[in-house]
C-alpha positions, 0 to 999 in steps of 0.5 A, a space after each residue: 457499379 451502382 452506388 446509393 450515397 445520399 447527397 449529404 454523404 457526398 458532401 464529404 470529399 472522401 466519400 465523394 472520391 470513393 463514390 467515383 472509384 466504386 462507380 468505375 468498377 464493372 465487376 469483371 474480376 480481372 483483379 482476382 487473377 493478380 491478387 496475391 492474397 486471393 491466390 494464397 487464401 482463395 477467398 473472394 473477400 480476400 480479392 480486390 473485388 471482394 474488398 470493394 463490395 465490403 467497403 461499398 456496403 460499409 460506407 454506403 450504410 454509414 455503419 461501424 466496421 465489423 470484424 469480418 470487414 476489418 479482417 479482410 481489409 487488413 489482409 490487403 497488401 496494398 501491392 496495387 497489382 489490381 490497379 495494373 490489371 484493371 481495364 476500367 481504371 479503378 483507383 483501388 489505392 485511394 479506396 482502400 486508404 479511405 477504408 483504413 482511415 474509416 476503420 481507424 476512426 470507428 472500430 475498436 481493435 483488440 488490445 494486442 492489435 492496438 498496442 502493436 500498431 501504436 508501437 510500430 507507429 512510434 518506432 519505425 518512422 524514427 531512425 534513432 528509436 528504430 535503431 534502439 529497437 533493433 538492438 533490443 530485437 537482436 538481443 531477443 532474437 535467439 528466443 524468438 521461437 519461444 514467443 507466443 504471438 506470431 507477430 512478436 516472433 516475426 518482429 524478432 526474426 526480421 531484425 538484421 543480425 548487424 546494425 549498420 553504422 550511422 551515416 552522416 550523409 543523411 544529415 541536412 547538407 548539400 553535395 557538390 556535383 563532379 564537373 558541371 552541374 546538370 541538375 539540383 535534386 533533393 534526396 529523400 533519405 527516409 526513416 527505416 532505411 536510415 536504420 536498416 541500410 545506410 549504404 543505399 543513400 551513400 551509394 545514391 549520393 555518390 552516383 548522382 554527384 558523379 553524374 553531375 547532380 548537386 544533391 541536397 538533403 533538406 533541413 526538416 525532411 524525414 519519414 514520408 508518412 507511408 507507414 502510418 498512412 497505411 495503418 489508417 492513422 491519417 493525422 499522424 501520416 499527414 503531420 510527417 508528410 507536411 514536414 517534407 512538403 515544407 522542407 522541399 518547398 523551401 528548397 524549391 523557392 530557394 535555389 530551386 530543385 529539378 527533382 525530389 529523388 526517392 530510392 525507396 519505392 514505397 515512399 515514392 508512391 506515397 510522395 507522388 500522391 501528396 497532391 491527392 492526400 492534401 487536396 482539401 487542405 491548406 498545403 494543397 498547392 505546395 503538396 501538388 508542387 512536390 508530387 509533380 517533381 518527385 521521381 524514383 532514382 531510376 527515373 532520374 538516371 534514365 533522364 540523365 542518360 537520355 540527355 547525354 546519349 545522342 548516339 543510337 549505338 549502345 555504349 561499351 559496358 565499361 562506360 558510365 551509365 549516364 554516358 558521362 566522362 568515361 575516364 572516371 575510375 571504375 570498379 572491377 565489375 564482373 560483367 558476367 554477374 547474374 542479377 535477379 531483379 525483384 520488382 517492388 510492387 510500389 515501383 511496378 504497380 504503384 508508380 508504373 516503373 517497370 523497365 528502367 531499373 533493368 535497362 540501367 543494370 543491363 547498360 552497366 554490364 550486368 546480366 539481368 534475369 527475372 523470376 516467374 510471376 514477377 508481378 506478385 508481392 514478396 509479402 513485405 508491404 511496409 508493416 504487413 510482414 509484422 502484422 500478417 506474418 503467416 500470409 507474408 511468409 507464404 508470399 516470401 517463400 514463393 518469391 524466394 523460390 522463384 528467384 533462386 530458380 534463376 541461379 543468380 549471383 545477387 538479387 537487386 531491388 529498389 525498396 528496403 522493405 523487399 530487401 529485408 524480406 527477401 534477404 532474411 531467408 534467401 541465402 543470396 546477397 540482396 542489394 539495392 539497384 543503385 548500389 550495383 550502378 554505383 559500383 559499375 561506375 566507379 563506386 565501392 563494391 556493395 558491402 553485401 557482396 563483400 561482407 563488410 561496410 566499405 565507405 570508399 571515397 569522400 563525397 564533396 560537401 557544399 555546406 
């Protein structure tokens, strides 16, 4: 694609990066075939190619965003399916992130939009505030149908019926490995996940320590910044990201880290991009160090298995997934259980991790099935289901229909947003992949399958 940015414009690092991305686009339109919003709305401007034209025109002409441009950029899920499809390597993620930052700086939204974004940015990244908001939403849920604004109605309907107890495992501390230490890793405990589902981090800690990892919850680490980053609130997102970078670098420079483990794939995509986000800032070198060792939990589990499993023959289903001590106690897992695996967009497109979770589940003894069109988004996409509820609902209904068609016993996913989106209407238990893997290797049965919170087993602490 030809661009006409002036030399003066190209002095801006953000413009220079967007120019590189725009010039890589060859107008082929392959991205339209896998874009969820284009499939739902059928408007070229609601496809990646259409949005690229809008962004190019806005940036080249250095003009204030108009209503039309903002509408179509806001409708983008940032599912990044277009990046998986694109034969030219167009880095759409960085382009749309720049566009959102540009819009945030130069466009005055209607008051209701500004108010909603302000509230979300000041509640979701803070677990205590989020818990209080969930309590209020729980009280207001019966009155959701009376809400005049579809977005307020969506917020009430998405609130979980029960709020999980606070887990002290999310506090800064270290957890001792069982047996010889194989890795020392930092677990990102996140923000919204700590309010919505505390079982995920608990299961991750149990599983990793059982497989020989010392697990550290670093002092000062918290929200990854993704929620505000995707709203274009760059200053806020960088402030929270900087806290993580400093916290994890303190561990790297102290006792060292082999990996930063992330069990929320939306956060993982953002943390792996810290090096780019901070490339022109004083924290550039430290941000790059953090991004270099950030890994999804499935990547860490696969690496542990590959390091231990020297036999080409498959292990019995009862064995620990990492091939460690087979004498560990095992939960009575039903190895005929059918698990429908939902591939979170941030994992399969953002991080290009497609087979690891399914491989791990199969090795643990589960029967794994996938829905039709697994590349399509469920409509959660961070805060998208709250800000674009009509489009989100169409995508959710489509995803649930394809999952139910597989007649699964349980649905597994690697992202809390997807779990909440699908679980709100599926009528089938929805759990995180690590909860099933933890259960299969000696942990408690996932609470979603029992209907109760079962904090079985103490986790040994180092400090």
